[in-house]
matplotlib code that plots the C-alpha trace (Angstrom):
import matplotlib.pyplot as plt

x = [117.8, 114.3, 113.3, 110.7, 113.0, 114.7, 118.1, 117.5, 115.9, 118.9, 121.2, 118.7, 118.1, 121.5, 122.3, 119.1, 120.4, 123.5, 122.1, 120.2, 123.4, 125.1, 122.5, 121.3, 124.9, 127.6, 126.5, 125.0, 128.3, 128.6, 124.7, 124.8, 127.1, 123.5, 122.5, 125.9, 126.0, 122.4, 123.2, 125.6, 122.3, 119.6, 119.1, 120.9, 117.1, 115.5, 118.1, 117.6, 114.1, 114.2, 116.1, 114.8, 111.7, 113.6, 116.4, 113.4, 112.1, 115.4, 115.5, 112.3, 113.4, 116.4, 115.4, 113.9, 117.1, 118.9, 116.0, 117.2, 120.9, 121.6, 123.4, 120.5, 122.5, 124.7, 121.7, 119.8, 122.5, 123.3, 119.1, 118.8, 121.9, 120.3, 117.1, 118.7, 121.5, 118.6, 116.7, 119.8, 120.0, 116.9, 117.8, 121.0, 118.5, 116.3, 119.1, 121.2, 121.4, 121.5, 125.8, 126.3, 124.5, 126.5, 129.7, 128.5, 128.0, 131.1, 133.2, 131.6, 132.2, 136.0, 136.5, 135.0, 137.5, 140.1, 139.4, 139.4, 142.6, 143.8, 142.8, 144.3, 147.9, 147.4, 147.8, 144.6, 143.4, 140.6, 141.9, 141.5, 139.2, 136.0, 133.8, 131.5, 127.9, 128.7, 130.7, 128.0, 125.9, 128.2, 128.5, 124.4, 124.5, 126.9, 124.9, 121.7, 122.9, 124.8, 122.1, 119.4, 121.6, 123.3, 122.0, 125.9, 125.2, 126.7, 130.4, 129.7, 127.7, 130.5, 133.4, 131.3, 130.2, 133.6, 135.0, 132.5, 133.8, 130.7, 130.9, 130.0, 126.5, 125.7, 127.2, 125.1, 122.3, 122.6, 123.2, 120.1, 117.8, 119.8, 119.0, 115.4, 114.7, 116.5, 114.8, 111.2, 112.2, 113.4, 110.7, 108.4, 110.5, 111.1, 107.2, 106.6, 109.3, 107.6, 110.8, 108.9, 106.9, 104.5, 107.6, 109.9, 107.3, 106.2, 110.0, 110.6, 107.8, 108.9, 112.4, 111.1, 111.7, 115.5, 115.4, 114.2, 116.6, 119.1, 118.5, 118.2, 121.6, 123.2, 121.7, 123.4, 126.4, 127.4, 128.2, 129.9, 131.4, 134.6, 134.2, 137.8, 136.3, 132.9, 134.2, 137.2, 134.8, 132.9, 135.9, 136.8, 133.3, 133.0, 136.2, 134.9, 131.5, 132.8, 135.1, 132.6, 130.3, 132.9, 133.9, 130.4, 129.7, 132.6, 132.7]
y = [161.1, 160.4, 158.5, 156.3, 154.5, 151.2, 152.7, 154.1, 150.7, 148.6, 150.9, 151.3, 147.4, 146.3, 149.5, 148.6, 144.8, 146.5, 148.4, 145.2, 143.4, 146.4, 147.0, 143.4, 141.8, 144.5, 147.2, 149.7, 151.6, 151.7, 151.5, 155.2, 154.0, 153.1, 156.7, 158.1, 155.6, 156.7, 160.5, 160.0, 159.9, 161.8, 165.0, 164.1, 165.1, 162.6, 160.1, 160.2, 160.5, 157.1, 155.2, 156.2, 154.3, 151.3, 151.3, 152.0, 148.5, 146.8, 148.0, 146.6, 143.2, 142.9, 143.8, 140.5, 138.5, 140.9, 141.0, 142.1, 141.7, 145.3, 147.4, 149.8, 152.3, 153.2, 152.7, 155.3, 157.9, 157.7, 157.9, 161.2, 162.8, 162.0, 164.2, 167.5, 166.1, 165.3, 169.0, 170.2, 168.1, 169.4, 173.0, 172.6, 170.7, 173.2, 176.2, 173.7, 173.6, 170.2, 170.8, 171.7, 168.0, 166.4, 167.8, 167.1, 163.6, 163.1, 164.5, 162.1, 159.2, 160.3, 160.8, 157.8, 155.9, 158.3, 157.1, 153.5, 153.8, 155.5, 152.9, 149.9, 151.5, 152.5, 156.4, 156.1, 153.2, 152.7, 149.8, 150.4, 153.4, 153.5, 156.7, 158.0, 159.5, 163.0, 161.8, 159.2, 162.4, 164.5, 161.3, 161.0, 164.7, 164.2, 161.1, 162.4, 165.4, 163.3, 160.6, 163.3, 164.6, 161.6, 158.7, 158.3, 158.3, 154.7, 155.6, 157.9, 155.5, 153.1, 154.9, 155.3, 151.7, 150.3, 152.2, 150.3, 147.3, 145.4, 142.0, 141.6, 140.8, 143.2, 146.0, 145.1, 145.0, 148.0, 149.5, 148.6, 149.5, 152.8, 153.5, 152.3, 155.1, 157.8, 156.9, 157.0, 160.8, 161.4, 159.9, 162.5, 165.4, 164.2, 164.1, 167.3, 168.9, 167.6, 165.4, 162.6, 162.4, 159.9, 158.9, 158.2, 156.1, 154.4, 153.0, 152.5, 150.1, 148.2, 148.0, 146.4, 142.8, 143.8, 145.1, 142.3, 140.0, 142.2, 141.8, 138.1, 137.8, 140.6, 138.4, 135.1, 136.8, 138.3, 134.6, 133.6, 136.1, 138.0, 142.0, 142.5, 141.2, 143.3, 146.5, 146.3, 146.2, 149.1, 151.3, 151.4, 152.3, 154.9, 156.2, 156.3, 157.7, 160.6, 161.8, 161.9, 163.8, 166.1, 166.6, 167.3, 169.6, 172.2, 172.0]
z = [76.2, 77.0, 80.0, 78.7, 76.2, 75.6, 75.8, 79.0, 80.1, 78.8, 80.9, 84.1, 84.6, 85.1, 87.2, 89.4, 89.8, 90.8, 93.2, 94.9, 95.0, 97.2, 99.3, 99.7, 100.6, 100.8, 103.1, 100.4, 100.4, 96.3, 95.7, 94.7, 91.5, 90.1, 90.3, 89.2, 86.1, 85.3, 85.5, 82.6, 80.3, 82.3, 84.4, 87.7, 89.2, 87.0, 87.9, 91.4, 91.4, 89.2, 92.1, 95.3, 95.5, 93.9, 96.8, 99.4, 97.8, 98.1, 102.0, 102.3, 100.4, 102.3, 105.9, 106.9, 106.0, 108.8, 111.2, 114.4, 113.7, 114.0, 116.2, 117.3, 119.5, 116.2, 113.9, 115.9, 116.3, 112.3, 111.8, 114.3, 112.5, 108.9, 109.7, 109.9, 107.0, 105.0, 105.2, 104.5, 101.4, 100.4, 100.4, 98.5, 96.0, 95.5, 95.1, 92.7, 88.7, 87.3, 86.6, 90.4, 91.2, 88.2, 90.0, 93.5, 92.2, 90.5, 93.4, 95.9, 93.6, 93.1, 96.8, 97.7, 95.4, 97.0, 100.6, 99.7, 97.9, 100.9, 103.4, 100.9, 101.0, 104.7, 104.5, 106.7, 109.0, 111.1, 113.1, 116.7, 116.5, 118.4, 117.3, 119.7, 119.7, 118.7, 115.9, 114.8, 114.6, 112.6, 110.3, 110.3, 109.1, 106.2, 105.5, 105.2, 103.1, 100.4, 100.5, 99.4, 96.4, 95.1, 97.3, 98.4, 101.8, 102.4, 102.3, 105.4, 107.2, 106.5, 107.9, 111.3, 111.5, 110.5, 113.8, 115.7, 115.5, 113.9, 112.3, 108.5, 109.4, 112.2, 109.8, 106.8, 109.1, 110.7, 107.5, 105.8, 109.1, 109.0, 105.0, 105.4, 107.9, 106.0, 102.9, 104.1, 105.4, 102.0, 100.0, 101.9, 100.9, 97.3, 97.2, 98.6, 96.3, 93.3, 92.1, 91.1, 87.8, 86.0, 83.5, 86.5, 88.6, 85.3, 84.5, 88.1, 88.0, 85.4, 86.8, 90.2, 89.2, 88.5, 91.8, 93.4, 91.7, 92.8, 96.2, 96.1, 94.4, 97.1, 100.0, 98.4, 97.5, 101.3, 102.3, 98.9, 96.9, 97.9, 98.8, 97.3, 93.7, 94.0, 95.4, 92.7, 90.2, 91.7, 92.0, 88.3, 87.4, 90.0, 88.7, 85.1, 85.9, 88.3, 86.1, 83.3, 85.4, 86.5, 82.9, 81.6, 84.9, 84.1, 80.5]

ax = plt.figure().add_subplot(projection="3d")
ax.plot(x, y, z, "-o")
ax.set_aspect("equal")
plt.show()
C-alpha cells in the first residue's frame, strides 16, 4: 500500500494515538502494537521507520510529567545493556528480509500475550523477585535487540522493572527515561542505515498532533483508567495482529 495515502493515514493516526497513550501512561509495554498494526499494510521496515521519530517525540513529551521520579539505578543498567543489544538488532535488521521481520514481530506479539496470560493464571509469578544487575544488563540487551527490530523492548523492560518492586509512577518514569535514551541511539543507527525516507518523514510530520494527543491522554489516564481495561483491549489486538503477521510471513 502506498505510504502517502489516506487509507494508511486513517490507520496510522489511531495507532499513533494508542502509542502515545501506552507510553505516556502505561509504561510503554504495549506501544509496539502500533508498529505491529502498521506492519499489516506496510513493509515492516517502513512501519518501524515511520514510528521511531513519533515514539521519540512521545518520550520527550511525557518525560516532564515524570521528571526525576525514576529509579536511576534500574534505568542505568537497562540503558547500558541496551547499547550492545541495539547493535545486535542492527546486524539482524541488515540481514533479514521482510518476511523474517514479519515473523519476528508476530512471534514477539504472541509471546507477550502468552507471558501475560501465564502471569494471570499464576503459572509464572514475579512476586518477591529481586533481579540483580547482571539480570538487568541481560534484559537491556534483549530490550535493545527487540526494540531495534520491532519497537518491542517494552515487555522485556517491564519484566525486569516489575522485579524491582517499584511503584506505578516510578515504574512509568523509569521506563520513559530508559526508552528515551535507547531511542536516541536507535535514531542514529536508523539514519546511518538509510532506513528513513522522505515519505516516512513526511507522514510522520503529519502525525505529530496525534502523537501529542495520545501522550496527553496517556498522562491523564495514568491516574484515571484501570490498567486491566487498557491492557485487555491491547492483548486482543496483539493476538490478532501477531497471528496475521506470522501467517503472512510463512505463506
